[in-house]
VMD Tcl script that draws the C-alpha trace (Angstrom):
set ca {
  {-65.57 -115.87 6.05}
  {-62.96 -114.32 3.78}
  {-59.35 -115.46 4.40}
  {-60.31 -117.90 7.10}
  {-58.94 -120.91 5.19}
  {-55.53 -121.93 4.11}
  {-55.27 -124.27 1.11}
  {-52.15 -126.10 -0.14}
  {-51.22 -128.86 -2.50}
  {-50.71 -132.33 -1.00}
  {-49.23 -135.38 -2.77}
  {-52.67 -137.02 -3.13}
  {-53.88 -135.95 -6.56}
  {-57.57 -136.46 -5.71}
  {-57.57 -134.37 -2.51}
  {-56.64 -130.90 -1.38}
  {-55.57 -130.04 2.14}
  {-57.33 -127.36 4.17}
  {-56.37 -125.87 7.52}
  {-57.57 -122.98 9.63}
  {-55.58 -119.80 9.28}
  {-53.53 -119.35 12.42}
  {-55.52 -117.59 15.12}
  {-58.88 -118.16 13.50}
  {-61.70 -119.39 15.72}
  {-63.81 -120.66 12.88}
  {-65.24 -124.14 13.29}
  {-63.70 -125.35 10.07}
  {-65.12 -128.84 9.89}
  {-68.73 -127.66 10.32}
  {-68.26 -124.92 7.74}
  {-66.73 -127.24 5.19}
  {-69.42 -129.90 5.61}
  {-72.15 -127.28 5.44}
  {-70.71 -125.72 2.30}
  {-69.93 -128.92 0.41}
  {-73.21 -130.59 1.59}
  {-71.47 -133.99 1.41}
  {-70.29 -134.89 4.92}
  {-68.57 -138.11 3.87}
  {-66.43 -136.13 1.44}
  {-64.65 -134.16 4.17}
  {-61.97 -136.19 5.91}
  {-60.33 -135.07 9.13}
  {-56.54 -134.81 8.89}
  {-53.90 -134.08 11.49}
  {-53.49 -130.43 10.50}
  {-57.01 -129.76 9.29}
  {-59.10 -131.52 6.65}
  {-58.80 -133.24 3.26}
  {-61.38 -132.30 0.74}
  {-62.00 -133.82 -2.74}
  {-60.31 -131.84 -5.54}
  {-63.68 -131.67 -7.33}
  {-64.84 -129.17 -4.61}
  {-62.01 -126.71 -5.08}
  {-64.21 -124.44 -7.15}
  {-66.83 -124.23 -4.43}
  {-64.18 -123.54 -1.77}
  {-62.40 -120.80 -3.74}
  {-65.60 -119.07 -4.83}
  {-67.07 -119.22 -1.28}
  {-64.09 -118.49 0.96}
  {-61.44 -116.76 -1.20}
  {-58.78 -118.61 0.79}
  {-55.03 -118.15 1.09}
  {-53.47 -120.55 -1.40}
  {-49.94 -121.92 -0.88}
  {-47.70 -124.22 -2.88}
  {-50.29 -124.18 -5.57}
  {-50.11 -125.75 -9.06}
  {-52.04 -123.39 -11.41}
  {-53.30 -126.37 -13.37}
  {-54.80 -127.98 -10.29}
  {-57.64 -125.49 -9.98}
  {-58.54 -126.10 -13.62}
  {-58.63 -129.86 -13.12}
  {-60.72 -129.44 -10.01}
  {-63.19 -127.17 -11.68}
  {-63.44 -129.54 -14.60}
  {-64.23 -132.44 -12.24}
  {-66.79 -130.25 -10.45}
  {-68.46 -129.50 -13.79}
  {-68.59 -133.21 -14.62}
  {-70.30 -133.87 -11.31}
  {-72.79 -131.01 -11.84}
  {-73.52 -132.19 -15.43}
  {-74.19 -135.71 -14.16}
  {-76.57 -134.41 -11.55}
  {-78.50 -132.60 -14.33}
  {-78.27 -135.66 -16.49}
  {-79.74 -137.85 -13.76}
  {-82.86 -135.70 -13.85}
  {-82.90 -135.79 -17.64}
  {-82.48 -139.54 -17.71}
  {-85.43 -140.00 -15.35}
  {-87.55 -137.85 -17.62}
  {-86.39 -139.72 -20.67}
  {-87.31 -143.06 -19.17}
  {-90.80 -141.80 -18.45}
  {-91.39 -140.97 -22.15}
  {-88.60 -142.65 -24.14}
  {-90.31 -142.41 -27.56}
  {-90.83 -138.65 -27.10}
  {-87.10 -138.30 -26.24}
  {-86.24 -140.07 -29.52}
  {-88.80 -138.32 -31.78}
  {-86.02 -137.12 -34.01}
  {-84.96 -140.75 -34.68}
  {-87.15 -142.44 -37.23}
  {-86.01 -146.05 -36.70}
  {-87.18 -146.84 -33.16}
  {-89.16 -149.68 -34.82}
  {-85.84 -151.59 -35.04}
  {-85.54 -151.67 -31.29}
  {-87.36 -153.54 -28.55}
  {-89.11 -151.33 -26.00}
  {-86.44 -151.87 -23.35}
  {-83.76 -150.88 -25.90}
  {-85.71 -147.73 -26.73}
  {-85.66 -146.86 -23.04}
  {-81.89 -147.44 -22.82}
  {-81.12 -145.36 -25.87}
  {-83.34 -142.55 -24.71}
  {-81.38 -142.47 -21.44}
  {-77.96 -142.73 -23.18}
  {-78.68 -139.81 -25.51}
  {-79.78 -137.12 -23.10}
  {-77.98 -133.83 -23.76}
  {-76.07 -133.26 -20.53}
  {-74.93 -136.85 -19.99}
  {-71.18 -137.45 -19.46}
  {-71.54 -141.18 -19.44}
  {-73.39 -144.08 -17.90}
  {-73.40 -147.84 -17.41}
  {-75.67 -150.30 -19.14}
  {-75.71 -153.38 -16.97}
  {-78.52 -155.29 -18.59}
  {-78.25 -159.03 -18.24}
  {-76.35 -160.94 -20.94}
  {-78.32 -161.36 -24.17}
  {-80.59 -158.35 -23.76}
  {-79.05 -156.42 -26.70}
  {-76.58 -153.96 -25.19}
  {-74.47 -153.79 -28.36}
  {-77.42 -152.59 -30.46}
  {-78.19 -149.90 -27.84}
  {-74.62 -148.62 -27.91}
  {-74.53 -148.50 -31.72}
  {-77.89 -146.72 -31.93}
  {-76.72 -144.21 -29.34}
  {-73.69 -143.40 -31.35}
  {-75.75 -143.03 -34.57}
  {-78.20 -140.64 -32.89}
  {-75.48 -138.60 -31.19}
  {-73.67 -138.30 -34.52}
  {-76.83 -137.15 -36.26}
  {-77.20 -134.55 -33.51}
  {-73.52 -133.44 -34.01}
  {-72.67 -134.32 -30.40}
  {-70.03 -136.91 -31.23}
  {-68.16 -137.64 -34.41}
  {-66.39 -140.97 -33.89}
  {-66.87 -144.21 -31.91}
  {-64.09 -146.04 -30.09}
  {-64.99 -149.56 -28.83}
  {-62.68 -151.35 -26.42}
  {-63.65 -155.02 -25.95}
  {-62.20 -158.45 -25.39}
  {-60.53 -159.75 -28.55}
  {-63.01 -162.59 -28.79}
  {-65.97 -160.27 -29.36}
  {-64.54 -157.70 -31.77}
  {-65.79 -159.71 -34.78}
  {-69.26 -159.70 -33.26}
  {-69.18 -155.90 -33.04}
  {-68.11 -155.69 -36.66}
  {-70.93 -157.99 -37.74}
  {-73.49 -155.97 -35.83}
  {-72.20 -152.70 -37.32}
  {-72.48 -154.13 -40.86}
  {-75.96 -155.47 -40.12}
  {-77.20 -152.27 -38.56}
  {-75.51 -149.60 -40.69}
  {-74.62 -151.44 -43.95}
  {-71.80 -149.26 -45.48}
  {-72.76 -145.99 -43.78}
  {-69.67 -145.93 -41.54}
  {-66.08 -146.77 -42.13}
  {-64.98 -149.40 -39.58}
  {-61.49 -150.54 -38.64}
  {-60.33 -153.21 -36.25}
  {-56.91 -153.10 -34.57}
  {-55.89 -156.33 -32.81}
  {-53.03 -158.81 -32.67}
  {-49.33 -158.41 -32.26}
  {-48.69 -158.55 -36.01}
  {-50.93 -155.60 -36.75}
  {-49.28 -152.22 -37.45}
  {-51.71 -149.95 -35.59}
  {-50.13 -146.79 -36.95}
  {-51.09 -147.79 -40.47}
  {-54.72 -148.29 -39.57}
  {-55.09 -145.45 -37.09}
  {-53.76 -142.92 -39.51}
  {-56.59 -143.67 -41.94}
  {-59.89 -141.90 -41.67}
  {-62.40 -144.10 -39.71}
  {-65.76 -143.51 -38.12}
  {-65.74 -146.54 -35.80}
  {-62.58 -148.01 -34.33}
  {-62.64 -151.44 -32.70}
  {-59.73 -152.40 -30.45}
  {-58.94 -155.10 -27.88}
  {-57.86 -154.42 -24.31}
  {-54.34 -155.52 -25.20}
  {-54.27 -153.07 -28.13}
  {-55.36 -150.28 -25.77}
  {-52.29 -150.94 -23.67}
  {-49.71 -151.05 -26.43}
  {-51.13 -148.27 -28.69}
  {-52.24 -145.76 -26.10}
  {-49.94 -142.94 -27.26}
  {-51.13 -143.34 -30.86}
  {-54.77 -143.51 -29.81}
  {-54.38 -140.45 -27.62}
  {-53.06 -138.50 -30.55}
  {-55.91 -139.69 -32.76}
  {-58.64 -138.84 -30.26}
  {-57.11 -135.48 -29.37}
  {-57.02 -134.30 -33.01}
  {-58.93 -131.10 -33.38}
  {-62.55 -131.57 -34.42}
  {-62.85 -135.19 -33.26}
  {-65.36 -135.82 -30.53}
  {-65.09 -139.45 -29.57}
  {-67.68 -141.57 -27.86}
  {-66.05 -144.45 -25.89}
  {-67.76 -147.84 -25.34}
  {-66.13 -150.33 -22.99}
  {-67.61 -153.78 -23.53}
  {-67.49 -156.53 -20.88}
  {-66.33 -153.83 -18.50}
  {-65.64 -156.26 -15.66}
  {-62.27 -156.56 -17.41}
  {-61.38 -153.16 -15.92}
  {-62.74 -153.71 -12.42}
  {-59.18 -153.68 -11.01}
  {-57.99 -150.07 -11.22}
  {-54.24 -150.94 -11.06}
  {-54.37 -153.44 -13.91}
  {-52.64 -152.23 -17.12}
  {-55.73 -152.49 -19.24}
  {-57.78 -150.59 -16.63}
  {-55.28 -147.77 -16.55}
  {-55.02 -147.63 -20.36}
  {-58.79 -147.38 -20.71}
  {-58.99 -144.78 -17.99}
  {-56.43 -142.65 -19.82}
  {-58.31 -142.94 -23.10}
  {-61.55 -141.96 -21.32}
  {-59.97 -138.64 -20.41}
  {-59.87 -137.70 -24.09}
  {-63.40 -138.87 -24.98}
  {-66.44 -136.69 -24.84}
  {-68.82 -139.43 -23.65}
  {-68.31 -142.99 -22.29}
  {-70.50 -145.99 -21.74}
  {-69.56 -149.23 -20.00}
  {-71.48 -152.42 -20.94}
  {-71.60 -155.51 -18.81}
  {-74.12 -158.22 -17.88}
  {-72.25 -159.37 -14.76}
  {-70.31 -156.31 -13.59}
  {-69.71 -157.32 -9.96}
  {-69.64 -161.12 -9.59}
  {-67.17 -161.02 -6.69}
  {-67.84 -157.85 -4.76}
  {-69.81 -154.63 -5.01}
  {-66.47 -152.78 -4.98}
  {-65.80 -154.22 -8.43}
  {-68.17 -151.65 -9.76}
  {-66.15 -148.58 -8.68}
  {-63.61 -148.32 -11.46}
  {-66.17 -149.27 -14.12}
  {-68.30 -146.33 -13.00}
  {-65.22 -144.05 -12.79}
  {-64.62 -144.72 -16.50}
  {-68.25 -144.28 -17.40}
  {-68.85 -141.00 -15.73}
  {-65.27 -139.62 -15.36}
  {-65.29 -140.20 -11.63}
  {-68.54 -138.41 -10.86}
  {-70.27 -141.13 -8.85}
  {-67.39 -141.83 -6.52}
  {-65.96 -138.34 -6.43}
  {-64.79 -137.71 -2.84}
  {-65.91 -141.17 -1.74}
  {-63.33 -143.18 0.22}
  {-63.83 -146.91 -0.02}
  {-62.95 -148.59 3.30}
  {-60.69 -151.66 3.39}
  {-63.27 -153.63 5.43}
  {-65.56 -155.49 2.96}
  {-68.74 -154.99 4.92}
  {-68.19 -151.23 5.21}
  {-67.04 -151.02 1.60}
  {-70.24 -152.66 0.34}
  {-72.37 -150.18 2.24}
  {-70.39 -147.18 1.02}
  {-70.50 -148.35 -2.61}
  {-74.26 -148.90 -2.42}
  {-74.95 -145.49 -0.99}
  {-72.81 -143.75 -3.66}
  {-74.54 -145.69 -6.46}
  {-77.96 -144.85 -5.14}
  {-77.16 -141.14 -4.80}
  {-75.21 -140.34 -7.89}
  {-74.78 -143.23 -10.43}
  {-76.52 -143.28 -13.75}
  {-77.07 -146.86 -14.87}
  {-79.64 -149.30 -16.12}
  {-79.94 -152.92 -14.99}
  {-82.72 -155.08 -16.44}
  {-82.93 -158.86 -16.29}
  {-83.91 -160.95 -19.27}
  {-86.98 -162.22 -17.46}
  {-88.15 -158.61 -17.37}
  {-87.33 -157.49 -20.94}
  {-87.54 -160.78 -22.84}
  {-90.36 -162.68 -21.07}
  {-90.84 -164.85 -24.14}
  {-87.37 -166.33 -23.85}
  {-87.51 -170.10 -23.12}
  {-86.59 -171.31 -19.64}
  {-83.08 -172.45 -18.70}
  {-82.13 -175.27 -16.38}
  {-79.05 -176.80 -14.80}
  {-78.67 -180.55 -14.82}
  {-75.98 -181.78 -12.47}
  {-74.35 -185.00 -13.72}
  {-72.21 -186.76 -11.16}
  {-69.36 -188.93 -12.47}
  {-67.11 -191.43 -10.73}
  {-63.41 -190.79 -11.26}
  {-61.49 -193.44 -13.15}
  {-59.33 -195.69 -10.89}
  {-55.93 -194.13 -11.56}
  {-57.51 -190.67 -11.73}
  {-59.11 -191.24 -8.28}
  {-55.76 -192.34 -6.84}
  {-54.01 -189.25 -8.15}
  {-56.78 -187.04 -6.66}
  {-56.77 -188.80 -3.25}
  {-53.00 -188.55 -2.90}
  {-53.04 -184.83 -3.81}
  {-55.90 -183.92 -1.46}
  {-54.44 -185.89 1.52}
  {-51.08 -184.21 1.06}
  {-52.77 -180.77 0.90}
  {-54.81 -181.44 4.03}
  {-51.67 -182.46 5.99}
  {-49.82 -179.34 4.88}
  {-52.75 -177.04 5.72}
  {-53.14 -178.58 9.18}
  {-49.50 -178.04 9.97}
  {-49.78 -174.30 9.48}
  {-50.83 -172.27 12.48}
  {-54.06 -170.24 12.00}
  {-52.16 -166.93 12.30}
  {-49.81 -167.79 9.43}
  {-52.51 -169.35 7.17}
  {-53.09 -166.14 5.16}
  {-49.41 -166.00 4.19}
  {-49.71 -169.47 2.61}
  {-53.13 -168.90 1.06}
  {-51.93 -168.30 -2.54}
  {-49.93 -171.51 -2.49}
  {-52.81 -173.53 -1.06}
  {-55.28 -172.05 -3.51}
  {-53.02 -173.04 -6.43}
  {-52.91 -176.61 -5.09}
  {-56.70 -176.63 -4.66}
  {-56.98 -175.45 -8.27}
  {-54.81 -178.46 -9.25}
  {-57.47 -180.74 -7.67}
  {-60.00 -179.39 -10.12}
  {-57.59 -180.05 -12.96}
  {-57.20 -183.65 -11.83}
  {-61.04 -183.98 -11.86}
  {-60.95 -182.78 -15.48}
  {-57.89 -184.52 -16.95}
  {-54.77 -185.34 -14.91}
  {-52.54 -185.44 -18.00}
  {-51.78 -181.71 -17.51}
  {-50.11 -182.52 -14.17}
  {-49.04 -186.14 -14.91}
  {-47.81 -186.70 -18.53}
  {-47.77 -190.43 -17.89}
  {-51.53 -190.57 -17.30}
  {-53.12 -192.75 -20.03}
  {-56.72 -193.45 -18.86}
  {-59.65 -191.89 -20.64}
  {-60.79 -189.36 -17.96}
  {-64.17 -190.00 -16.40}
  {-65.67 -186.77 -17.78}
  {-64.81 -187.62 -21.32}
  {-66.75 -190.82 -20.98}
  {-69.67 -188.91 -19.52}
  {-69.54 -186.44 -22.40}
  {-69.68 -189.40 -24.81}
  {-73.05 -190.39 -23.34}
  {-74.55 -186.90 -23.53}
  {-73.26 -186.38 -27.06}
  {-74.74 -189.76 -28.07}
  {-78.15 -188.69 -26.78}
  {-78.25 -185.04 -27.85}
  {-76.31 -185.06 -31.13}
  {-76.60 -188.56 -32.55}
  {-80.08 -189.55 -31.40}
  {-81.84 -186.20 -31.33}
  {-79.83 -184.51 -34.05}
  {-79.13 -181.34 -32.07}
  {-75.94 -179.30 -31.80}
  {-74.12 -178.97 -28.51}
  {-71.49 -176.73 -26.77}
  {-68.77 -178.23 -24.57}
  {-67.10 -175.78 -22.16}
  {-63.78 -176.57 -20.46}
  {-61.12 -174.41 -18.86}
  {-58.03 -176.58 -19.04}
  {-55.77 -176.68 -22.07}
  {-55.24 -180.44 -22.18}
  {-58.91 -181.09 -21.67}
  {-59.92 -178.70 -24.47}
  {-57.51 -180.41 -26.87}
  {-58.71 -183.93 -25.91}
  {-62.37 -182.89 -26.36}
  {-61.74 -181.26 -29.69}
  {-59.81 -184.25 -31.02}
  {-62.46 -186.63 -29.78}
  {-65.32 -184.92 -31.71}
  {-63.65 -183.84 -34.87}
  {-65.72 -186.43 -36.70}
  {-68.79 -184.32 -35.75}
  {-67.31 -181.24 -37.35}
  {-66.12 -179.76 -34.07}
  {-64.98 -176.13 -34.01}
  {-63.24 -174.36 -31.10}
  {-62.44 -171.02 -29.55}
  {-59.88 -170.87 -26.72}
  {-56.60 -169.14 -25.91}
  {-54.80 -171.03 -28.67}
  {-56.94 -169.37 -31.39}
  {-55.44 -165.89 -31.87}
  {-56.87 -165.03 -35.30}
  {-60.11 -162.99 -35.30}
  {-60.98 -164.44 -38.71}
  {-60.59 -167.97 -37.39}
  {-62.73 -167.20 -34.38}
  {-65.38 -165.63 -36.57}
  {-65.38 -168.62 -38.92}
  {-65.83 -171.01 -36.00}
  {-68.86 -169.11 -34.79}
  {-70.31 -168.85 -38.30}
  {-69.84 -172.54 -38.96}
  {-71.48 -173.53 -35.74}
  {-74.43 -171.23 -36.26}
  {-74.96 -171.88 -40.01}
  {-73.40 -175.17 -41.06}
  {-75.61 -178.21 -40.37}
  {-72.60 -180.57 -40.37}
  {-70.88 -178.62 -37.51}
  {-72.46 -180.29 -34.50}
  {-70.02 -179.43 -31.71}
  {-68.57 -176.16 -30.40}
  {-65.64 -176.53 -27.98}
  {-64.78 -173.45 -25.99}
  {-63.00 -171.95 -22.99}
  {-65.36 -169.64 -21.16}
  {-62.50 -167.20 -20.56}
  {-61.95 -166.80 -24.30}
  {-65.40 -167.44 -25.77}
  {-67.82 -166.87 -22.92}
  {-68.60 -163.29 -23.66}
  {-70.24 -161.27 -26.43}
  {-70.90 -164.05 -28.94}
  {-74.13 -165.77 -29.94}
  {-74.37 -169.55 -30.17}
  {-78.12 -170.05 -30.29}
  {-77.79 -172.86 -32.83}
  {-77.52 -175.01 -29.75}
  {-79.84 -175.15 -26.71}
  {-77.67 -177.60 -24.78}
  {-74.26 -177.04 -23.20}
  {-71.90 -179.30 -21.23}
  {-69.59 -177.84 -18.54}
  {-66.71 -180.24 -18.32}
  {-64.81 -177.84 -15.98}
  {-64.91 -174.15 -15.05}
  {-62.48 -171.41 -14.12}
  {-62.06 -169.72 -10.76}
  {-63.67 -166.55 -12.10}
  {-67.45 -166.59 -11.72}
  {-67.79 -164.02 -14.47}
  {-66.59 -166.56 -17.00}
  {-69.29 -169.03 -16.01}
  {-72.07 -166.40 -15.83}
  {-71.18 -165.03 -19.29}
  {-70.92 -168.44 -20.96}
  {-74.27 -169.62 -19.73}
  {-75.90 -166.89 -21.75}
  {-74.26 -167.63 -25.05}
  {-77.27 -169.89 -25.83}
  {-79.87 -168.31 -23.49}
  {-80.39 -165.06 -25.35}
  {-82.42 -163.37 -28.03}
  {-83.07 -165.76 -30.92}
  {-83.25 -168.90 -28.82}
  {-86.42 -170.93 -29.56}
  {-85.94 -173.97 -27.34}
  {-85.54 -174.57 -23.58}
  {-81.91 -174.32 -22.58}
  {-80.09 -176.99 -20.57}
  {-76.68 -176.82 -18.99}
  {-75.16 -180.20 -18.13}
  {-72.65 -179.64 -15.30}
  {-70.26 -182.56 -14.81}
  {-69.22 -182.92 -11.19}
  {-66.80 -185.56 -9.90}
  {-68.20 -187.47 -6.95}
  {-66.36 -187.33 -3.61}
  {-64.33 -184.25 -4.68}
  {-64.43 -180.54 -4.05}
  {-66.21 -179.81 -7.35}
  {-69.69 -179.90 -5.86}
  {-68.94 -177.20 -3.32}
  {-67.10 -175.09 -5.87}
  {-70.07 -175.18 -8.19}
  {-72.46 -174.28 -5.38}
  {-70.27 -171.30 -4.68}
  {-70.64 -170.24 -8.30}
  {-74.41 -170.49 -8.12}
  {-74.41 -168.39 -4.99}
  {-72.43 -165.69 -6.78}
  {-74.88 -165.90 -9.70}
  {-77.74 -165.23 -7.25}
  {-75.76 -162.22 -5.95}
  {-75.24 -161.08 -9.52}
  {-78.96 -160.62 -10.06}
  {-78.71 -157.94 -7.44}
  {-75.43 -156.35 -8.48}
  {-75.39 -154.06 -5.46}
  {-76.12 -156.73 -2.87}
  {-75.21 -155.81 0.71}
  {-73.89 -159.30 1.34}
  {-70.09 -159.38 0.92}
  {-68.03 -162.42 0.07}
  {-67.07 -164.49 3.07}
  {-63.32 -164.41 3.90}
  {-61.31 -167.55 3.33}
  {-60.29 -169.08 6.68}
  {-58.27 -172.18 7.51}
  {-61.37 -173.88 8.87}
  {-63.38 -173.13 5.75}
  {-60.61 -174.17 3.44}
  {-60.28 -177.55 5.23}
  {-64.04 -178.02 5.16}
  {-63.96 -177.77 1.32}
  {-61.24 -180.44 1.11}
  {-62.85 -182.85 3.55}
  {-65.69 -183.99 1.34}
  {-68.09 -186.33 3.21}
}
mol new
graphics top color blue
foreach p $ca { graphics top sphere $p radius 0.5 }
foreach p [lrange $ca 0 end-1] q [lrange $ca 1 end] { graphics top cylinder $p $q radius 0.2 }
display resetview
């Protein structure tokens, strides 16, 4: 087969172009697919075929092709990607063996007694020798942070890695620091870089063992971090917490984390709800975890049905991940329930809502079906405003002076749970004016809060500590987007949802702040829903996505938004 192939560099960095040498009668497509043994990886092109860059080593070694317009560094990159894929295939076998006998795999670690059995299994898998990276998708509250820290400790003892870099939402960095202190005492030097006022260069130039940074910090300090990680003799292990934050590959934080991953020896992504919207959300998270091994050469179709199937097949064939639900690994955890509480809007509040929804319905009906997608963003924003009116219209109408219906409903629940029963309670809301009104209303009960207005990590940490430890702090007020991930609020077993965001992940994460390890009582979520509004349908949609979340790789894609469906939501019976 020598010299039967012509290879050249194309603009697409992840593919190389192959054509038959002029005059050759070789059945090129059949040969390529037979050699690569991955039919879906070979894509027919006008002049020949496109083949994943990670297969360049196989092609060159097998065919000794003519190479034209070639970047000498391209082959090195391709061979590196090929080695990563091969290492992950070996690691997949090692992980399976480790899961069969996890305690044998960790026989050199004398503190397995500190871990639950399911955590021992995770750490055994995460520390196998040939692993490049993996995903730990255990449900929220199952102890993923401890697994990651133990993995670092063991790999450090084995001289496989030397440093740990954790990238996480700003709201959970203090939790990581607490866990490190609890787990390691003063064994490792830990530094946190977060906030616009922080001079990262001052901290990063110091000698540290564990570095904690926020996603925002990863964006603005990438060049400094790259230099730090690339320093000779430093083998970094990367942990990306709440990795659904990087599900969109073109987002700045996703690109910053992906660049950092290139310089780290190993990587682990942690998330309890990694794909609340679509199976495709998982792709970039896995790319960061295993340096592109799982989806190497896999083209994700634009069609959602086809995309879901392709993603599932790739995950089943190549991905290394663990996904365990709390009911499996923490069977002793008390049950959780959802208590829908329907409220009647206040008179003026109802009038504002009715006027807004009627106006929106008229405008939607006037748009022809073919043009509806072009106006969808505008209509979705106005639909979102309807939810804000159900919460507190003052954000849209500064002249609004009524006490919103949901505040009155919260009064009744607080009276029962806090005043009569003496328990603590969490109140979740998404809207700024609502959060402020709730906080002001319950200051007399020692209310603390975490939302977008609280920038200081120390202040956030103090709020959590007070709620967990101070008997006089009865109420925690939070925005699920800012406080719904990574923290423990088990001092309460009751939570009120005054409103929720349009991101299911925020809701799914916040539910488990109280339903997690350490909770001794049955957990109840009181969801306030305004009667005769769109809130009921919106919440049902959230629950459907939660059900999908239990099977992260569900074949059922999200239904497209149509004009008919949009109007059906607005026309509440």
